[in-house]
N, C-alpha and C positions, 0 to 999 in steps of 0.2 A: 573147878569152881566149888567152893565149899557150900553146903546147904545154908539157906537163910537169905536175908536181904543183903545185897552187896552195897554197903554204905560207901565204899571207896569209889565205886562206879557212879553212884548218885552225886558224890562230891565233884567228880570230874565233869559230869553232865551239867551241874549247876555253873561251874566255871566256864564251860563252853557256851552256855546259853547267853552269856553276856556278849559274845561276838557273833553268834549264829542265830538263826531263827528257830530255836528249840523250844520256844515258849508255848507253842500250840501242839499238844500231844495228848495221847490217851493211854491209859493203863489197860493192858490186855492180860487176862488170865487164861492159860491154856493147860488143860489136864490131859495127860496121856497115860496109857497103860505101858508099863515097862516089865522086862523080864526080871523076876526076883533073883537076887544073888548078892552075896556079901564078898567084897574084894578089898585088898589092901591098896591104898593109893599112896605111893611113895612121896608125891609132891605135897600132900596134906599130912603125911605121916600118921595116918589113921585109917580105920576101916570105913568103907562107904557101902551103902545099900540098905541100911537100917531105916526104919521109920523115923522121921524128924521129930525132935523133942516136942515141938509145938502140937503134934497130933497124936501123942501117945501117953499112956500112963505107965507106971513103973513095970507092970507085967508085960507090956507090949514093946518095950524099948529094944529088945534083942530080935524082934521079928523083922523079916525081910519086907522091904517096901514093894508094892505091886503097882503103884501109880505115882506119877510125878506131877507137881503143880508148878508151872513156870510163870513168873511175873515178867512181862515185857512192856517197855514203853515204846510207843510208835508215833512218829511224827505225822502231823496233819497237813502243815503247810509245805513241808519237804519230805522226800521219801527216805526214811531211815527208821531203824528199830534197834533196840538194845535190850538184852536180857539183864534184869536188875535183881533177880532172885529166883530161888527154886526151893521147893520143899518136897519131901518124899512121904507118901501116904501108904497106909496099909490097905485101904479100900478107896474106891472112887468117891468124889464129892457128892454124887447122887445119893450115897448112903449115909452121909454125915448128918 
């Protein structure tokens, strides 16, 4: 999964909401500490593990991420959840 909001997943969820009870849900943000490291992802054909562009300036763009922020949508009427995005941070949200 590439970093950022997954618009294709949101489009699929919108289409599914017309036939299922997906209308009652909430957005959950979950931050977690990750091991720093930059690796090549052959499926994305790029290096992963750097701080996301949304949370860095030019001098931080090559630094390794130490935290991940995951966006999840969770059902209220039915039991389901779906990751709709992720970002990588250099520091935790507590310090932003």
